[in-house]
C-alpha positions, 0 to 999 in steps of 0.5 A: 444947524450945528454939528450934532456931535457938538449938541451931544457934547453939550448935553453930556450924551453917553454911548454914542455908538451901535447898541449903546450900553450893550455894545460897550458891555461886549467891549468891556468883556473883551478888554477884561480878557486882555492882560497888560497895563495900558489902554487907549480909547480913540475918540472918547466923546463925553468920556462914559466908556473911559469911566466904565473901563476904569471900573473894569480895569482899575489896575491899568493906565488909561489914555484917550485921544479926541479931536473935538475940543468941546468933547475933550472939555466935557469928558474932562469934566465927567472924569473930574466929577467921578474923581478919575483924575489919573486918566490921560487925555490928549487932543488929536493932532491935525496930521492924524499921528497918535502922540505915543511911541511905538509898542505902547499899548496892550489895548486900543479901542474905538466906538463909532469913531472911524466909519464916518471918516474918509477911507484914507484917514481910516487906513492911516488910523489902522497903521497908527494903531498897529504902530502903537500896539505892543505885540499880542496887543488887541484893537477893538472896534464897534462901528456902524456899517452899511447893510448889504442891500444898500446900493452905492447910490443910496449910500451917497444920497444918505451921506449927502443928506447927513452932512447937510442935516447933521454936519457929518456923513453916516458911514464910509462908502469905499469900505462899506461892509464888515469883510472890507474892514477885515481885509483892511486889517489884514493889509495893515498886518493885524490878525482877525480874531472876532466879528460880532453882528451887534443885532445878536446881543441880548436885549438886557445883558448883565452890565455891572456897576463900577466905581464911578458909575453913579457919579457918571450917571449924575453927570449924564443927568445934568446934561439932560436937565440942561437940555430941558432948561435951554430953549435953544437946546430943546429946539435943536433936539426937536430939529434933529429928531425930525431930521432923523425921521426923514430917513425912515424912507430908506428902511434899515440901512446900517448895522452895528459890527464889533471887531477884534484884531490882534497884532501878531508876535514878531517871534 
């Protein structure tokens, strides 16, 4: 089967991360408390969170980096549809370096982008984010990580099955737990500010409408209609749902975790 992320791009699927819109609500609240002018999203997918951030922080200059060409195309269409033409989108380069000077951003964030990468790539991203953040800037992450009861053998089994069925692993095995990510951040130079287990989020949080929300919702609806009208996409959707059900034998094996790290002032 094709990579599941390509399927999500074709169907304009938003909020591809733990707790979906609820997780983004927490992210928006944290972004809203940070002063500054420049914000970067790593792995912006179909562009929904960029629309939300633009509504929450209209005074800021927004940037995004994405390594999937089809996600880039779909996100660009969403932003044009929402008349958000001033958001700066970049393709990630093959070396993993971010295409920005040192000390550029006040906020860098990512939602379920890093945890399925190899450990070495995750470490490289942490150092790159540290480099492009200004002093006192913040790095916000929403990642799905392994629950404590999951054995290394089960992690390996699940990841192998996920690569076969979906084209990507479920989560990194070498730094599996929240404390491992806090340790990695400390090794990079970050200060740990906050950790939230996303099961603690309310079921129906207040998620205000922003400029562009209605248009973005229409764009998402267009993707759903496209899926329903396409025999090939309907078939893929059914195949993915059946594959997902096959993992029920493992029980709950991931948890969504939100991190807030900051880059200390040099002085």
